[in-house]
MARLOLO-718585 format. One record per residue: x, y, z of N, C-alpha, C in turn. Coordinates in steps of 0.1 Angstrom, whole numbers, padded with zeros to 4 digits, always signed. Example, Ala and Ser with C-alpha at 12.3 -4.5 7.8 and 13.67 -1.06 7.14 Angstrom:
2
+0132-0057+0078+0123-0045+0078+0132-0033+0078 +0128-0022+0071+0137-0011+0071+0129+0000+0079 
This chain:
194
+1052+0956+0698+1053+0941+0700+1049+0937+0714 +1042+0926+0715+1037+0922+0728+1048+0914+0735 +1050+0916+0748+1059+0909+0756+1053+0896+0760 +1061+0885+0760+1056+0872+0765+1058+0870+0780 +1067+0878+0786+1069+0878+0800+1074+0891+0805 +1072+0893+0818+1077+0905+0825+1084+0901+0837 +1097+0906+0838+1105+0902+0850+1104+0914+0860 +1097+0911+0871+1095+0921+0881+1108+0922+0890 +1113+0911+0894+1126+0910+0900+1131+0896+0898 +1143+0892+0902+1149+0879+0899+1140+0867+0904 +1132+0869+0913+1124+0858+0918+1109+0858+0913 +1105+0869+0907+1091+0870+0903+1090+0873+0888 +1086+0864+0880+1084+0865+0866+1069+0864+0863 +1064+0873+0855+1050+0872+0851+1049+0868+0836 +1040+0859+0833+1039+0855+0819+1026+0860+0813 +1026+0861+0800+1014+0866+0793+1002+0858+0796 +0991+0864+0800+0978+0857+0804+0967+0860+0795 +0963+0873+0793+0953+0878+0784+0959+0888+0775 +0960+0885+0762+0966+0895+0753+0957+0907+0751 +0964+0918+0747+0957+0931+0744+0945+0929+0735 +0946+0922+0724+0935+0921+0715+0923+0914+0721 +0925+0904+0729+0914+0897+0736+0907+0906+0745 +0915+0915+0752+0909+0925+0761+0900+0935+0753 +0905+0940+0742+0898+0949+0734+0885+0943+0728 +0886+0930+0724+0874+0923+0719+0863+0922+0729 +0867+0918+0741+0858+0915+0752+0852+0928+0757 +0859+0939+0757+0853+0952+0761+0843+0957+0751 +0845+0955+0738+0835+0958+0728+0822+0950+0730 +0824+0937+0734+0812+0929+0736+0804+0934+0749 +0812+0937+0759+0805+0943+0771+0798+0955+0768 +0804+0964+0760+0797+0977+0757+0784+0975+0749 +0784+0965+0740+0772+0962+0733+0761+0958+0743 +0764+0950+0752+0754+0946+0762+0749+0958+0770 +0758+0966+0775+0755+0978+0783+0746+0988+0775 +0750+0990+0762+0743+1000+0754+0728+0995+0752 +0727+0981+0750+0714+0975+0749+0706+0976+0762 +0712+0972+0773+0705+0971+0785+0701+0985+0791 +0708+0995+0788+0705+1009+0794+0701+1019+0783 +0696+1014+0772+0690+1022+0762+0679+1031+0768 +0678+1043+0764+0668+1052+0769+0669+1055+0784 +0681+1052+0790+0684+1056+0804+0697+1063+0804 +0700+1070+0815+0712+1077+0816+0720+1072+0829 +0727+1061+0828+0734+1055+0839+0746+1064+0844 +0750+1061+0856+0762+1067+0861+0773+1056+0862 +0783+1057+0854+0794+1047+0855+0804+1052+0866 +0806+1043+0876+0815+1047+0887+0827+1038+0887 +0838+1044+0883+0851+1036+0883+0857+1036+0897 +0863+1024+0900+0870+1022+0913+0885+1024+0910 +0890+1035+0916+0904+1039+0914+0913+1031+0924 +0926+1028+0920+0932+1033+0907+0930+1022+0896 +0928+1010+0900+0929+0999+0890+0921+0999+0878 +0909+1005+0879+0899+1004+0868+0901+1015+0858 +0910+1024+0860+0910+1036+0851+0912+1033+0836 +0921+1023+0833+0923+1020+0819+0911+1013+0813 +0906+1003+0820+0894+0996+0816+0882+1005+0814 +0880+1014+0824+0869+1023+0823+0870+1032+0811 +0882+1037+0809+0885+1046+0797+0882+1039+0784 +0886+1027+0782+0884+1020+0770+0869+1016+0769 +0863+1012+0780+0849+1008+0780+0840+1020+0776 +0842+1032+0783+0833+1043+0781+0834+1049+0767 +0845+1047+0760+0846+1051+0746+0838+1042+0736 +0834+1031+0742+0825+1022+0734+0810+1024+0737 +0808+1032+0747+0794+1034+0751+0788+1045+0743 +0776+1042+0737+0770+1051+0728+0757+1058+0734 +0753+1053+0745+0741+1060+0752+0746+1072+0760 +0737+1080+0764+0740+1091+0773+0744+1085+0787 +0754+1091+0793+0758+1085+0806+0766+1096+0814 +0768+1094+0826+0776+1102+0835+0787+1094+0841 +0798+1100+0846+0809+1093+0851+0813+1099+0864 +0817+1090+0874+0823+1094+0887+0832+1083+0891 +0839+1086+0903+0849+1076+0907+0848+1075+0923 +0851+1063+0927+0854+1060+0941+0869+1057+0942 +0876+1060+0953+0889+1055+0955+0889+1048+0968 +0893+1035+0968+0894+1027+0980+0908+1022+0982 +0911+1017+0994+0924+1010+0996+0921+0998+1005 +0927+0987+1000+0927+0975+1008+0940+0967+1007 +0949+0972+0999+0962+0965+0996+0974+0972+1000 +0975+0985+0997+0988+0991+0999+0998+0986+0988 +1010+0982+0992+1019+0976+0983+1020+0961+0983 +1011+0955+0990+1011+0940+0992+1004+0933+0980 +1006+0920+0979+0999+0912+0969+0987+0905+0975 +0985+0906+0988+0974+0900+0995+0967+0912+1002 +0953+0912+1001+0945+0922+1008+0947+0922+1023 +0947+0934+1028+0947+0935+1043+0934+0931+1049 +0924+0930+1042+0911+0927+1047+0903+0939+1052 +0909+0950+1052+0903+0963+1056+0901+0972+1044 +0889+0977+1042+0887+0986+1031+0885+1000+1036 +0892+1009+1031+0892+1023+1035+0888+1032+1023 +0879+1041+1024+0875+1050+1014+0885+1062+1013 +0891+1065+1002+0900+1076+1000+0894+1088+0992 +0883+1084+0984+0876+1094+0976+0862+1090+0975 +0853+1099+0979+0838+1096+0978+0833+1101+0965 +0820+1099+0962+0814+1103+0950+0810+1118+0950 +0809+1123+0938+0805+1137+0936+0791+1138+0931 +0784+1126+0928+0771+1126+0921+0760+1122+0931 +0748+1125+0927+0736+1121+0934+0732+1107+0929 +0731+1097+0938+0728+1083+0935+0713+1080+0935 +0705+1087+0943+0691+1084+0945+0684+1083+0932 +0677+1072+0930+0668+1069+0918+0676+1069+0905 +0689+1066+0905+0697+1066+0893+0702+1051+0891 +0705+1048+0878+0711+1035+0874+0726+1036+0876 +0731+1028+0886+0745+1028+0889+0752+1016+0883 +0763+1019+0876+0771+1008+0871+0785+1010+0876 +0789+1001+0885+0802+1001+0891+0812+0994+0881 +0823+1001+0879+0833+0996+0870+0846+0992+0877 +0848+0979+0878+0860+0973+0885+0870+0967+0876 +0882+0967+0880+0893+0960+0872+0892+0945+0875 +0892+0941+0888+0891+0927+0892+0883+0926+0905 +0875+0916+0906+0869+0912+0919+0875+0899+0923 +0881+0900+0935+0888+0889+0941+0880+0884+0953 +0883+0888+0965+0876+0883+0977+0862+0889+0977 +0860+0900+0971+0847+0907+0971+0845+0917+0982 +0855+0919+0990+0854+0929+1001+0851+0943+0996 +0858+0947+0986+0856+0961+0981+0843+0963+0975 +0839+0953+0966+0826+0955+0959+0814+0954+0969 +0815+0946+0980+0805+0945+0990+0804+0958+0998 +0816+0964+1001+0817+0977+1008+0810+0988+0999 +0813+0988+0986+0807+0998+0977+0792+0996+0976 +0788+0984+0974+0773+0981+0973+0766+0986+0985 +0771+0984+0997+0765+0988+1009+0763+1003+1009 +0774+1011+1005+0773+1025+1005+0763+1030+0995 +0763+1024+0983+0754+1028+0972+0739+1025+0976 +0737+1013+0981+0723+1009+0984+0716+1018+0995 +0724+1023+1004+0719+1033+1014+0714+1045+1008 +0717+1048+0995+0713+1061+0989+0702+1058+0979 +0695+1047+0979+0683+1043+0971+0685+1046+0956 +0694+1038+0950+0695+1039+0935+0684+1033+0929 +0681+1036+0916+0671+1029+0908+0676+1014+0906 +0689+1013+0903+0694+1000+0901+0709+1000+0904 +0714+0988+0908+0729+0987+0911+0734+0976+0902 +0744+0979+0894+0750+0969+0885+0765+0970+0886 +0771+0959+0883+0786+0958+0883+0791+0952+0870 +0801+0959+0864+0809+0954+0853+0823+0953+0858 +0829+0941+0857+0843+0939+0861+0850+0932+0849 +0862+0936+0847+0870+0930+0837+0874+0916+0840 +0878+0914+0853+0883+0901+0858+0875+0897+0870 +0872+0884+0871+0864+0879+0883+0871+0866+0887 +0876+0866+0900+0881+0854+0906+0870+0847+0914 +0862+0840+0906+0850+0834+0912+0853+0825+0924 +0864+0817+0923+0867+0808+0934+0870+0815+0947 +0875+0827+0946+0879+0835+0958+0868+0844+0964 +0859+0847+0955+0849+0857+0959+0838+0852+0969 +0835+0861+0978+0825+0858+0988+0815+0869+0987 +0806+0868+0977+0796+0879+0976+0782+0872+0974 +0772+0879+0979+0759+0873+0978+0749+0881+0969 +0755+0887+0959+0747+0894+0949+0753+0892+0935 +0745+0893+0924+0751+0890+0911+0760+0900+0906 +0770+0896+0898+0778+0904+0890+0772+0904+0876 +0767+0916+0871+0760+0917+0859+0768+0914+0846 +0780+0920+0846+0788+0919+0834+0802+0915+0838 +0807+0904+0833+0820+0899+0836+0828+0897+0823 +0840+0904+0823+0849+0902+0811+0855+0888+0810 +0862+0884+0821+0869+0871+0821+0869+0865+0835 +0864+0853+0836+0866+0846+0849+0880+0840+0849 +0888+0842+0859+0901+0838+0860+0904+0830+0873 +0914+0822+0873+0918+0815+0886+0923+0825+0896 +0924+0821+0908+0929+0829+0920+0944+0830+0919 +0949+0838+0910+0963+0841+0908+0965+0856+0908 +0978+0860+0911+0981+0874+0911+0984+0879+0896 +0977+0889+0892+0978+0895+0879+0983+0909+0879 +0990+0913+0868+0994+0927+0866+0991+0931+0852 +0991+0944+0850+0990+0950+0836+0976+0955+0834 +0974+0963+0824+0961+0969+0820+0954+0975+0832 +0962+0983+0840+0956+0990+0851+0959+0983+0865 +0961+0970+0864+0964+0962+0876+0979+0964+0880 +0982+0966+0893+0995+0969+0897+1001+0959+0906 +1014+0961+0908+1022+0954+0918+1030+0965+0925 +1027+0970+0937+1033+0981+0944+1033+0993+0935 +1021+0996+0929+1019+1008+0921+1026+1008+0907 +1033+0997+0903+1040+0996+0891+1032+0986+0882 +1036+0987+0869+1031+0977+0858+1017+0980+0854 +1010+0990+0858+0997+0993+0853+0997+0996+0838 +1008+1001+0833+1008+1006+0819+1010+0995+0809 +1012+0982+0813+1013+0971+0804+0999+0970+0796 +1000+0967+0783+0988+0967+0774+0981+0954+0775 +0987+0943+0780+0981+0930+0782+0981+0927+0797 +0975+0916+0801+0975+0912+0815+0984+0900+0816 +0992+0900+0827+1002+0890+0830+0999+0883+0843 +1002+0870+0844+1000+0863+0856+1013+0858+0862 +1014+0858+0875+1026+0854+0882+1029+0839+0878 +1041+0837+0873+1045+0823+0869+1049+0815+0881 +1042+0805+0885+1046+0798+0898+1059+0791+0897 +1064+0788+0885+1077+0782+0884+1089+0791+0888 +1086+0804+0889+1096+0813+0894+1094+0819+0908 +1083+0814+0914+1079+0820+0927+1071+0810+0935 +1073+0809+0948+1066+0799+0956+1052+0803+0960 +1047+0814+0954+1034+0820+0959+1024+0819+0948 +1022+0807+0943+1012+0805+0932+0998+0808+0936 +0995+0807+0949+0981+0809+0954+0979+0824+0958 +0989+0832+0956+0987+0846+0959+0976+0852+0951 +0969+0861+0958+0957+0867+0951+0961+0882+0947 +0953+0887+0938+0955+0901+0934+0946+0911+0940 +0942+0921+0933+0934+0932+0939+0920+0927+0943 +0913+0935+0950+0900+0932+0955+0890+0935+0945 
C-alpha cells in the first residue's frame, strides 16, 4: 500500500508527489524513445551514484538494444538539503568514452552543477555523442547551456525524497517520490540533489 506522507521528523513531513505507477509508466516511455534513437548502436549508459541507481536499474531493464553500463560517483551535498556548490568525483569511469554514444542517467537535475561537471569530463574524451536522461528536472533552478535529451518529469524547485533520492542517505527505498510539505516546514524553497 502506498503511503500518502512520510514523517522524517516532527518538523519535516513529506507528502506524496509522484506515485510509483506514474514513475513506471514514464520510464517505459523513456525506454521506447531510447530504444528507437539508439537502434543499431551500442551506447554506454552511465549512472550517477548514489541517487540514480534505482532509476537506472528500472530503465535498463526496459532497454532492448545492446548497451554497456558504467557509473560515476560524485558528491556535492553530503547530508545537507542544499548543494555545497562544489562537485567532487568519488568514482571515475572504467570504460573507454572515445567515439562512443554516451547516455548519462541522473535521478534529478537541479542547479546543473553536477551534469555540467560530468559533461566537461566526457567531452574531453571525444565521445561520438553525449546524451542525458534524467528522471526529474528542476528547470527553474537549472543553469545549463546544453539540451537535456530525455526528461521524465519537470518539477518545481522543491526538495524531494524516495525512489533513490535521499535525505541524509535515508529514504532512498521509498517506491514513490515525496515532496517536502511547506505547511510543516519553513523551507519550501529548499532544493534537492544536483
